Kinemage of the C-alpha trace (Angstrom):
@kinemage 1
@onewidth
@group {chain A} dominant
@subgroup {mainchain}
@vectorlist {calphas} color= white
{ca met a 1} P -8.115 0.768 29.236
{ca arg a 2} L -6.707 4.340 29.800
{ca val a 3} L -2.397 4.071 29.989
{ca ala a 4} L -1.241 7.229 31.859
{ca lys a 5} L 0.834 9.599 29.960
{ca met a 6} L 1.462 7.256 27.356
{ca gly a 7} L -1.546 6.191 25.490
{ca ser a 8} L -5.041 3.791 26.361
{ca met a 9} L -6.537 0.644 25.381
{ca arg a 10} L -10.075 -0.110 24.034
{ca gln a 11} L -11.576 -3.084 22.346
{ca val a 12} L -12.643 -1.790 19.128
{ca gly a 13} L -14.433 -4.235 15.613
{ca lys a 14} L -16.744 -7.461 16.198
{ca arg a 15} L -14.363 -9.334 17.998
{ca arg a 16} L -13.499 -6.646 20.482
{ca asn a 17} L -9.594 -7.024 20.265
{ca tyr a 18} L -8.126 -4.949 22.422
{ca gln a 19} L -6.402 -2.209 20.462
{ca val a 20} L -3.327 0.451 21.603
{ca lys a 21} L -3.474 4.173 20.657
{ca val a 22} L -1.140 6.869 21.609
{ca asp a 23} L -1.240 10.977 20.914
{ca ile a 24} L 1.628 12.524 18.746
{ca pro a 25} L 2.536 15.753 19.789
{ca glu a 26} L 0.894 18.429 18.089
{ca arg a 27} L 4.683 19.645 16.676
{ca leu a 28} L 5.395 16.312 15.867
{ca trp a 29} L 2.403 15.667 13.494
{ca pro a 30} L 4.824 17.014 10.552
{ca leu a 31} L 7.010 14.087 11.609
{ca phe a 32} L 4.352 11.673 11.221
{ca gly a 33} L 2.728 12.150 7.769
{ca gly a 34} L 0.357 14.416 9.342
{ca ala a 35} L -1.079 11.512 11.382
{ca gln a 36} L -2.267 12.100 15.335
{ca thr a 37} L -2.345 9.461 16.864
{ca leu a 38} L -0.533 5.836 16.385
{ca val a 39} L -2.854 2.859 16.957
{ca arg a 40} L -1.719 -1.300 16.884
{ca ser a 41} L -4.228 -4.104 17.522
{ca thr a 42} L -2.990 -6.433 20.263
{ca arg a 43} L -4.880 -9.346 17.867
{ca thr a 44} L -6.442 -10.401 20.974
{ca ser a 45} L -9.418 -9.706 23.162
{ca asp a 46} L -8.248 -11.605 26.212
{ca his a 47} L -7.365 -9.101 29.049
{ca ala a 48} L -4.050 -10.612 30.512
{ca leu a 49} L -2.538 -11.137 27.246
{ca ala a 50} L -3.485 -7.849 25.683
{ca asn a 51} L -1.787 -6.428 28.384
{ca arg a 52} L 1.430 -8.342 27.761
{ca val a 53} L 1.034 -8.022 24.021
{ca ala a 54} L 0.439 -3.706 24.447
{ca leu a 55} L 4.092 -3.203 26.383
{ca pro a 56} L 6.207 -3.593 23.679
{ca ile a 57} L 3.762 -1.579 21.012
{ca leu a 58} L 4.166 1.159 23.858
{ca ala a 59} L 7.510 1.115 24.268
{ca glu a 60} L 7.645 1.200 20.285
{ca phe a 61} L 5.385 3.993 20.160
{ca his a 62} L 7.265 5.826 22.799
{ca asp a 63} L 10.306 5.817 21.562
{ca arg a 64} L 9.332 6.306 18.026
{ca ile a 65} L 8.223 10.028 19.715
{ca ala a 66} L 11.507 10.158 21.426
{ca ala a 67} L 13.060 9.998 18.387
{ca ala a 68} L 11.342 12.713 16.550
{ca glu a 69} L 11.615 14.862 19.149
{ca ala a 70} L 14.989 14.480 19.388
{ca arg a 71} L 14.904 15.125 15.572
{ca leu a 72} L 13.357 18.590 16.546
{ca gly a 73} L 16.374 19.153 19.079
{ca glu a 74} L 13.178 19.287 21.692
{ca arg a 75} L 14.248 15.526 23.273
{ca gln a 76} L 13.507 15.849 26.909
{ca pro a 77} L 15.835 14.188 29.628
{ca arg a 78} L 14.806 10.633 30.691
{ca ile a 79} L 15.467 8.628 33.692
{ca pro a 80} L 18.856 6.383 33.735
{ca val a 81} L 18.270 3.002 33.658
{ca ala a 82} L 20.437 2.246 36.489
{ca lys a 83} L 17.901 4.366 38.869
{ca lys a 84} L 14.959 2.883 37.489
{ca pro a 85} L 15.111 -0.788 35.234
{ca trp a 86} L 11.878 -0.656 34.412
{ca arg a 87} L 8.483 1.543 33.080
{ca glu a 88} L 5.893 2.130 34.535
{ca leu a 89} L 2.826 1.415 32.631
{ca glu a 90} L -0.818 3.132 35.076
{ca cys a 91} L -3.282 1.122 33.439
{ca tyr a 92} L -7.294 1.758 34.411
{ca asp a 93} L -9.663 -0.530 32.760
{ca pro a 94} L -13.732 1.315 33.025
{ca asp a 95} L -14.925 -2.323 32.400
{ca arg a 96} L -13.388 -3.972 35.569
{ca asp a 97} L -13.276 -0.761 37.392
{ca glu a 98} L -9.757 -1.171 38.360
{ca thr a 99} L -6.416 0.840 38.652
{ca thr a 100} L -2.662 -1.774 37.527
{ca thr a 101} L 0.421 -0.162 37.481
{ca leu a 102} L 2.343 -2.905 34.691
{ca phe a 103} L 5.754 -2.900 34.648
{ca ala a 104} L 7.370 -3.676 31.131
{ca leu a 105} L 11.349 -3.928 32.063
{ca gly a 106} L 12.935 -6.063 35.326
{ca arg a 107} L 10.914 -7.655 37.477
{ca tyr a 108} L 10.276 -5.627 40.557
{ca gly a 109} L 8.902 -2.156 41.165
{ca pro a 110} L 8.827 0.058 43.880
{ca pro a 111} L 7.528 -1.193 47.479
{ca gly a 112} L 3.770 -1.485 47.451
{ca ala a 113} L 3.274 -1.622 43.877
{ca val a 114} L 1.217 -3.844 42.261
{ca ile a 115} L 2.836 -6.328 39.573
{ca glu a 116} L 1.392 -8.407 37.022
{ca pro a 117} L 3.846 -11.307 35.956
{ca val a 118} L 5.049 -9.445 32.852
{ca ala a 119} L 8.204 -9.221 33.242
{ca lys a 120} L 8.898 -12.660 32.018
{ca val a 121} L 7.686 -12.634 28.555
{ca ser a 122} L 9.951 -11.377 25.782
{ca pro a 123} L 9.172 -8.260 24.051
{ca ile a 124} L 7.760 -8.385 20.502
{ca lys a 125} L 9.784 -6.665 18.063
{ca val a 126} L 8.621 -4.975 15.099
{ca ala a 127} L 10.630 -3.326 13.037
{ca gly a 128} L 8.167 -1.105 10.914
{ca cys a 129} L 8.276 -0.923 7.570
{ca ser a 130} L 7.188 2.272 5.311
{ca thr a 131} L 5.929 2.960 2.235
{ca glu a 132} L 9.498 3.599 0.746
{ca thr a 133} L 11.113 0.592 2.208
{ca ala a 134} L 8.376 -1.927 0.593
{ca leu a 135} L 8.956 0.055 -2.869
{ca asn a 136} L 12.622 -0.331 -2.681
{ca leu a 137} L 12.186 -4.758 -1.437
{ca trp a 138} L 10.062 -4.624 -4.673
{ca lys a 139} L 12.480 -3.246 -6.599
{ca val a 140} L 14.777 -5.883 -5.669
{ca lys a 141} L 12.199 -8.709 -6.274
{ca arg a 142} L 11.888 -6.983 -9.766
{ca val a 143} L 15.545 -6.841 -10.419
{ca asn a 144} L 15.135 -8.667 -13.934
{ca asn a 145} L 12.309 -6.602 -15.347
{ca pro a 146} L 12.532 -3.171 -13.119
{ca pro a 147} L 9.188 -1.694 -12.734
{ca gly a 148} L 8.862 2.158 -14.109
{ca gln a 149} L 7.879 5.619 -12.556
{ca lys a 150} L 4.456 5.559 -13.218
{ca ala a 151} L 3.896 1.585 -11.176
{ca leu a 152} L 5.753 3.395 -8.529
{ca asn a 153} L 4.061 6.173 -8.451
{ca thr a 154} L 0.690 4.869 -8.809
{ca lys a 155} L 1.900 2.568 -5.671
{ca arg a 156} L 2.534 5.844 -3.781
{ca ser a 157} L -0.884 7.679 -4.486
{ca arg a 158} L -2.500 4.104 -3.309
{ca met a 159} L -0.174 3.669 -0.160
{ca arg a 160} L -0.871 7.437 0.503
{ca asp a 161} L -4.599 7.132 0.752
{ca leu a 162} L -4.648 4.597 2.444
{ca phe a 163} L -3.155 5.992 5.183
{ca ala a 164} L -4.796 9.065 4.512
{ca his a 165} L -7.935 7.535 5.182
{ca leu a 166} L -7.216 5.721 8.363
{ca asn a 167} L -5.428 8.969 9.637
{ca ile a 168} L -2.284 6.867 10.878
{ca ala a 169} L 1.345 7.229 10.061
{ca asp a 170} L 3.165 5.581 6.734
{ca asp a 171} L 4.059 2.187 8.332
{ca leu a 172} L 2.343 -0.880 7.170
{ca thr a 173} L 2.830 -2.923 10.222
{ca leu a 174} L 0.570 -0.571 11.599
{ca pro a 175} L -3.268 -0.855 10.081
{ca thr a 176} L -5.192 -4.203 11.645
{ca asp a 177} L -6.638 -6.834 9.102
{ca glu a 178} L -9.877 -5.000 10.384
{ca gln a 179} L -9.212 -1.743 9.137
{ca leu a 180} L -7.566 -3.041 5.862
{ca gln a 181} L -11.409 -4.215 5.421
{ca ser a 182} L -12.978 -1.727 6.425
{ca tyr a 183} L -10.845 0.547 3.586
{ca lys a 184} L -11.777 -2.515 1.710
{ca glu a 185} L -15.776 -1.985 1.961
{ca his a 186} L -15.479 1.430 1.908
{ca leu a 187} L -13.248 1.969 -1.597
{ca leu a 188} L -16.456 -0.733 -2.837
{ca asn a 189} L -19.513 1.418 -1.459
{ca leu a 190} L -17.317 4.780 -3.303
{ca gly a 191} L -16.172 3.254 -6.369
{ca gly a 192} L -17.289 -0.376 -6.794
{ca asn a 193} L -15.188 -3.235 -7.829
{ca ala a 194} L -13.027 -1.508 -10.562
{ca leu a 195} L -11.954 1.264 -7.943
{ca cys a 196} L -11.335 -0.933 -4.896
{ca phe a 197} L -9.595 -3.569 -7.403
{ca asp a 198} L -7.246 -0.445 -8.550
{ca his a 199} L -6.295 0.456 -5.266
{ca phe a 200} L -5.736 -3.233 -3.808
{ca thr a 201} L -3.694 -4.675 -6.232
{ca his a 202} L -0.807 -2.039 -5.365
{ca ile a 203} L -1.495 -2.268 -1.582
{ca cys a 204} L -1.431 -6.085 -1.897
{ca ala a 205} L 1.394 -6.147 -3.933
{ca leu a 206} L 3.626 -4.104 -1.336
{ca tyr a 207} L 2.352 -5.852 1.645
{ca arg a 208} L 3.474 -9.637 0.098
{ca val a 209} L 6.881 -8.336 -0.644
{ca ala a 210} L 7.099 -6.952 3.164
{ca asp a 211} L 5.737 -9.975 4.362
{ca gln a 212} L 8.388 -12.108 2.074
{ca asn a 213} L 10.783 -9.837 3.550
{ca asn a 214} L 9.756 -10.703 7.286
{ca lys a 215} L 8.357 -7.314 8.219
{ca phe a 216} L 5.328 -8.720 10.068
{ca arg a 217} L 7.424 -10.487 12.418
{ca gly a 218} L 6.351 -9.898 15.814
{ca ile a 219} L 3.085 -9.442 14.700
{ca pro a 220} L 0.163 -12.051 15.824
{ca gly a 221} L -1.344 -13.261 12.827
{ca gly a 222} L 1.140 -12.150 10.769
{ca asn a 223} L 0.795 -9.796 7.686
{ca pro a 224} L -2.653 -8.339 7.866
{ca cys a 225} L -3.235 -8.107 4.193
{ca ala a 226} L -2.834 -12.077 3.830
{ca lys a 227} L -6.736 -13.057 3.964
{ca ile a 228} L -7.879 -9.655 1.774
{ca ser a 229} L -9.530 -10.425 -1.197
{ca leu a 230} L -9.292 -8.776 -4.601
{ca pro a 231} L -13.320 -8.094 -6.180
{ca pro a 232} L -13.022 -9.857 -9.895
{ca lys a 233} L -11.120 -7.300 -12.335
{ca pro a 234} L -13.124 -5.551 -14.174
{ca asp a 235} L -13.682 -5.509 -17.577
{ca gly a 236} L -11.870 -3.305 -19.764
{ca leu a 237} L -13.538 -0.643 -22.261
{ca arg a 238} L -13.358 -2.463 -25.860
{ca arg a 239} L -11.289 -0.465 -28.394
{ca leu a 240} L -12.930 -0.174 -31.886
{ca ser a 241} L -10.675 -0.785 -34.918
{ca leu a 242} L -10.540 1.987 -37.529
{ca ser a 243} L -12.899 1.537 -40.405
{ca asp a 244} L -11.939 2.832 -44.056
{ca ala a 245} L -13.450 5.909 -44.184
{ca glu a 246} L -11.397 6.717 -40.532
{ca thr a 247} L -8.183 5.504 -42.215
{ca lys a 248} L -9.066 7.521 -45.247
{ca lys a 249} L -9.528 11.174 -43.531
{ca ile a 250} L -6.795 10.535 -40.725
{ca leu a 251} L -4.242 9.893 -43.551
{ca leu a 252} L -5.257 12.525 -45.774
{ca ala a 253} L -5.030 14.810 -42.893
{ca ala a 254} L -1.761 13.455 -41.711
{ca arg a 255} L 0.753 13.130 -44.619
{ca glu a 256} L -0.365 17.149 -45.196
{ca his a 257} L 0.312 17.761 -41.370
{ca asn a 258} L 3.182 20.158 -40.725
{ca asp a 259} L 3.735 18.720 -37.512
{ca pro a 260} L 6.368 15.571 -38.199
{ca val a 261} L 5.045 13.965 -34.840
{ca val a 262} L 1.670 13.652 -36.074
{ca lys a 263} L 2.715 12.754 -39.772
{ca trp a 264} L 5.209 10.248 -39.191
{ca gly a 265} L 3.134 8.699 -36.175
{ca glu a 266} L -0.191 8.164 -37.938
{ca leu a 267} L 1.823 6.777 -40.965
{ca leu a 268} L 3.748 4.582 -39.410
{ca met a 269} L 0.965 3.051 -37.007
{ca ala a 270} L -1.203 2.908 -40.363
{ca gly a 271} L 1.589 0.691 -41.801
{ca leu a 272} L 2.754 -1.841 -39.213
{ca gly a 273} L 0.296 -1.329 -36.884
{ca leu a 274} L 2.123 -0.053 -34.109
{ca ile a 275} L 1.375 1.473 -31.132
{ca val a 276} L 2.632 4.760 -29.575
{ca lys a 277} L 4.880 3.236 -27.003
{ca glu a 278} L 6.976 1.448 -29.585
{ca ile a 279} L 7.501 4.134 -31.456
{ca ser a 280} L 7.694 6.985 -29.211
{ca glu a 281} L 11.229 6.288 -27.628
{ca ala a 282} L 12.629 4.461 -30.901
{ca arg a 283} L 16.131 5.787 -31.936
{ca val a 284} L 16.917 6.787 -35.631
{ca gly a 285} L 19.530 3.830 -35.201
{ca his a 286} L 16.790 1.217 -34.788
{ca val a 287} L 16.036 2.378 -38.662
{ca arg a 288} L 18.787 -0.194 -40.622
{ca ser a 289} L 18.612 -1.491 -44.106
{ca val a 290} L 18.413 -5.726 -44.201
{ca gly a 291} L 19.195 -7.032 -47.384
{ca gly a 292} L 18.313 -3.985 -48.937
{ca thr a 293} L 15.310 -3.166 -47.130
{ca val a 294} L 14.590 -0.309 -44.647
{ca cys a 295} L 13.436 -1.993 -41.353
{ca leu a 296} L 12.275 -0.274 -38.211
{ca glu a 297} L 13.663 -2.568 -35.455
{ca ile a 298} L 11.267 -2.587 -32.396
{ca thr a 299} L 13.608 -3.166 -29.547
{ca ala a 300} L 14.383 -2.204 -26.159
{ca lys a 301} L 18.290 -1.424 -27.120
{ca asp a 302} L 19.296 2.354 -26.028
{ca arg a 303} L 15.650 3.187 -24.351
{ca arg a 304} L 15.747 4.870 -20.913
{ca glu a 305} L 14.062 6.317 -18.559
{ca ile a 306} L 14.500 7.750 -15.416
{ca val a 307} L 12.843 6.002 -12.567
{ca asp a 308} L 13.094 7.805 -8.753
{ca gly a 309} L 16.307 10.162 -10.061
{ca val a 310} L 18.218 7.205 -11.829
{ca glu a 311} L 18.502 6.351 -15.164
{ca gln a 312} L 17.976 2.884 -16.242
{ca ala a 313} L 16.853 0.358 -19.079
{ca ser a 314} L 13.414 1.462 -20.209
{ca lys a 315} L 10.502 -1.085 -19.966
{ca gln a 316} L 8.068 0.872 -22.430
{ca leu a 317} L 8.034 -2.417 -24.877
{ca lys a 318} L 5.897 -4.790 -22.592
{ca thr a 319} L 6.903 -7.737 -23.022
{ca gln a 320} L 9.413 -9.630 -25.336
{ca phe a 321} L 7.237 -10.352 -27.624
{ca arg a 322} L 6.846 -6.503 -28.776
{ca thr a 323} L 10.288 -6.672 -29.876
{ca arg a 324} L 10.468 -7.500 -33.515
{ca leu a 325} L 11.768 -6.296 -37.312
{ca leu a 326} L 9.358 -5.502 -39.530
{ca pro a 327} L 10.152 -3.664 -43.035
{ca ile a 328} L 9.065 -0.146 -43.815
{ca pro a 329} L 6.297 -0.504 -46.304
{ca gly a 330} L 6.959 0.978 -50.002
{ca trp a 331} L 4.301 4.240 -49.354
{ca val a 332} L 5.673 5.233 -46.250
{ca leu a 333} L 9.115 5.669 -47.838
{ca asp a 334} L 7.519 6.994 -51.091
{ca glu a 335} L 6.133 10.427 -48.438
{ca gly a 336} L 10.102 10.561 -47.818
{ca phe a 337} L 10.823 8.483 -44.662
{ca val a 338} L 14.474 7.599 -45.506
{ca glu a 339} L 14.811 11.509 -45.974
{ca arg a 340} L 13.638 12.445 -42.175
{ca ile a 341} L 15.925 9.840 -40.864
{ca glu a 342} L 18.964 11.204 -42.455
{ca tyr a 343} L 18.277 14.606 -41.481
{ca leu a 344} L 17.569 13.303 -37.959
{ca arg a 345} L 21.037 11.320 -37.846
{ca ala a 346} L 22.379 14.342 -39.544
{ca ser a 347} L 21.272 17.296 -37.199
{ca phe a 348} L 21.257 14.773 -33.752
{ca gly a 349} L 23.247 11.705 -34.324
{ca glu a 350} L 22.285 7.952 -34.579
{ca gly a 351} L 21.488 7.931 -30.873
{ca ala a 352} L 18.701 10.452 -31.630
{ca ala a 353} L 14.960 9.629 -31.025
{ca leu a 354} L 12.805 9.107 -34.066
{ca phe a 355} L 10.532 12.205 -32.748
{ca glu a 356} L 13.185 14.487 -31.636
{ca glu a 357} L 10.999 17.385 -31.381
{ca ile a 358} L 8.998 15.918 -28.403
{ca glu a 359} L 10.525 17.156 -24.946
{ca pro a 360} L 10.884 14.380 -22.704
{ca asp a 361} L 8.979 14.345 -19.341
{ca lys a 362} L 10.722 13.927 -15.966
{ca ala a 363} L 11.177 10.260 -16.252
{ca gly a 364} L 12.691 10.669 -19.685
{ca leu a 365} L 10.075 9.199 -21.846
{ca arg a 366} L 8.063 11.179 -24.650
{ca asn a 367} L 5.109 8.674 -24.732
{ca thr a 368} L 2.584 10.671 -22.751
{ca lys a 369} L 2.935 13.724 -24.631
{ca met a 370} L 3.256 11.665 -28.085
{ca ser a 371} L 0.035 10.299 -26.973
{ca ala a 372} L -1.752 13.901 -26.300
{ca ile a 373} L -0.440 15.143 -29.640
{ca leu a 374} L -1.972 12.545 -31.596
{ca met a 375} L -4.837 11.721 -29.391
{ca arg a 376} L -5.640 15.772 -30.153
{ca phe a 377} L -5.263 15.293 -33.562
{ca leu a 378} L -7.782 12.417 -33.943
{ca arg a 379} L -10.242 14.543 -32.150
{ca asp a 380} L -10.061 17.407 -33.913
{ca leu a 381} L -11.071 15.326 -37.239
{ca gly a 382} L -14.085 13.859 -35.410
{ca ile a 383} L -12.734 10.609 -34.728
{ca val a 384} L -14.146 10.298 -30.756
{ca asn a 385} L -15.311 7.640 -28.750
{ca gln a 386} L -18.599 5.356 -29.173
{ca ile a 387} L -21.167 7.350 -26.648
{ca asp a 388} L -24.544 5.198 -24.883
{ca pro a 389} L -27.128 7.859 -26.284
{ca asp a 390} L -29.525 6.515 -23.556
{ca thr a 391} L -27.052 6.814 -20.760
{ca gly a 392} L -24.044 9.146 -22.299
{ca lys a 393} L -21.339 7.113 -21.422
{ca thr a 394} L -18.382 5.619 -23.125
{ca val a 395} L -19.362 1.972 -24.216
{ca ala a 396} L -16.257 1.618 -26.565
{ca leu a 397} L -13.040 3.512 -27.400
{ca arg a 398} L -11.797 4.779 -30.506
{ca asp a 399} L -8.093 5.941 -30.517
{ca asn a 400} L -4.747 5.469 -32.325
{ca tyr a 401} L -5.261 1.352 -31.006
{ca gly a 402} L -7.152 1.307 -33.699
{ca trp a 403} L -4.675 0.802 -36.134
{ca arg a 404} L -2.839 -2.280 -34.195
{ca his a 405} L -6.908 -4.179 -34.627
{ca arg a 406} L -7.069 -2.443 -38.622
{ca phe a 407} L -3.359 -4.094 -38.952
{ca ala a 408} L -4.948 -7.504 -37.040
{ca ser a 409} L -7.477 -7.673 -39.371
{ca leu a 410} L -5.872 -7.043 -42.674
{ca leu a 411} L -3.650 -9.445 -41.851
{ca gln a 412} L -5.937 -12.203 -41.703
{ca asp a 413} L -6.600 -11.709 -45.121
{ca thr a 414} L -3.178 -12.899 -46.582
{ca ser a 415} L -3.747 -16.273 -44.842
{ca thr a 416} L -3.564 -17.627 -48.277
{ca ile a 417} L -0.114 -15.976 -49.063
{ca pro a 418} L 3.274 -18.326 -48.870
{ca gly a 419} L 4.676 -17.973 -45.380
{ca ser a 420} L 1.797 -15.979 -43.524
{ca thr a 421} L 1.332 -18.465 -41.062
{ca gln a 422} L -0.732 -17.515 -37.445
{ca glu a 423} L 2.275 -18.192 -35.990
{ca arg a 424} L 3.921 -14.893 -37.668
{ca arg a 425} L 0.901 -12.744 -38.179
{ca arg a 426} L 1.266 -12.974 -34.484
{ca tyr a 427} L 4.999 -11.965 -34.600
{ca met a 428} L 3.991 -9.093 -37.045
{ca cys a 429} L 1.729 -7.415 -34.155
{ca gly a 430} L 3.949 -8.230 -31.540
{ca his a 431} L 1.615 -10.890 -29.672
{ca ala a 432} L 2.748 -13.616 -27.450
{ca gly a 433} L 3.717 -16.966 -28.917
{ca lys a 434} L 1.328 -20.139 -28.626
{ca asp a 435} L 3.612 -22.739 -26.913
{ca val a 436} L 7.788 -23.109 -26.853
{ca his a 437} L 8.056 -23.859 -30.483
{ca glu a 438} L 6.689 -20.681 -31.721
{ca lys a 439} L 8.030 -18.690 -28.832
{ca thr a 440} L 11.509 -20.154 -28.895
{ca tyr a 441} L 12.625 -21.732 -32.203
{ca leu a 442} L 10.617 -20.240 -35.196
{ca asp a 443} L 12.599 -17.306 -36.653
{ca his a 444} L 10.992 -14.813 -39.489
{ca glu a 445} L 13.395 -13.739 -42.337
{ca val a 446} L 12.910 -10.432 -43.726
{ca pro a 447} L 11.603 -11.348 -47.029
{ca lys a 448} L 8.949 -13.208 -45.928
{ca val a 449} L 7.523 -10.845 -43.649
{ca lys a 450} L 7.880 -8.175 -46.219
{ca leu a 451} L 5.901 -10.495 -49.097
{ca ile a 452} L 3.023 -10.373 -46.292
{ca leu a 453} L 3.152 -6.461 -45.538
{ca asp a 454} L 3.193 -6.226 -49.764
{ca ala a 455} L -0.257 -7.985 -50.317
{ca leu a 456} L -1.691 -5.414 -47.620
{ca pro a 457} L -3.436 -2.637 -49.742
{ca asp a 458} L -1.806 0.771 -49.948
{ca pro a 459} L -4.190 3.139 -47.759
{ca leu a 460} L -3.038 6.227 -49.671
{ca lys a 461} L -3.759 4.920 -52.754
{ca leu a 462} L -7.327 4.168 -51.403
{ca cys a 463} L -7.453 7.735 -49.931
{ca thr a 464} L -6.483 9.220 -53.686
{ca thr a 465} L -8.807 7.097 -55.514
{ca asp a 466} L -11.283 7.829 -53.187
{ca gln a 467} L -11.333 11.254 -53.499
{ca ala a 468} L -10.769 11.620 -57.057
{ca ala a 469} L -14.283 10.165 -57.464
């Protein structure tokens, strides 16, 4: 069905639903994100119903194009409503071989016109919802746990890929359920379950929050993403614990390294089973004495990051259980850790970063750069991922997360020590409690935690003994 000077309607897909399509003038393509057409399904294969549903869609598309022309200062003069209180839509249906003039506004047209009974139908209003609008709604929903810059950028990227594939403007109300399903099948063919799950996890999240804020009101069927089923979550690659031989190689090289990021990063992770995110944003003020014991507090306090240009509290600690107070092992203190802290405090102040040598990125974080430095250090030592010799594919990861695995395994060997309970060992690793009792009421005093840490073998003594032998 051809709509003169305004667009076209045609039946598409297995359901043969009518789809409205309007060409965007070439000069306006940049204002629509490079899209050349505006497309939306009427969600019906009934000819008469499609005519009624198409009118408000065409009117909206026409207004959006007119608004874009106005932004360029090229808006064309329009006929005053007082002189012509209707909008003529001349439609040609090749299947029926007939032309019909429809009127979007007003009950009567000019003399002799063929009028379809559409004037009595209330217009369907669809507000439209861009990716940025959906992201802002998502931020509001997560006000108590604001998303980080990486999460926002990932969602922007996934939505940008979707609209580019469909060749439509950035508007969540434009894709139909058939188009979303076809994009899902495209991703499955392109990269299997892993790629499809990664993309549609973010796409569905934004569609849900848009639906919760009535952005699909007026669209027949509502949220077009509601019935899209996610494929099973792919299994991640296994991370390997660091062996005694690897521990020896890493710590001997780290303690003599000129870069304090490498030295103290590896020593702290080896001694306390920490991961990069937990120490990269730590502050000098997080190192404090408790009853004469030097401790490192893993806490969200004073951790900041920049999200869309606004500074806010950092969410680098994944859960509340990552917050904990851990005594620094004696062998780490013997390497000059207290002197390191005093130097940073004197040079940069109490709020200085524990790794002030790293320049923060655009998000105000050091995690990515620190991880790259430490990963390069491991690879230079020959600590590499496990590769399947037959396929050449990575089957297991060997990286700094291996310190957490090694630490958790060593803690299991302390089960005979008084106070070394399963709950306390979980706390020391930053793992979630099993029940309300453990999550809320248990208290882990520094002397009891220190007793367990002191029972762990000194890896530097192990290295010295092996070296002497």
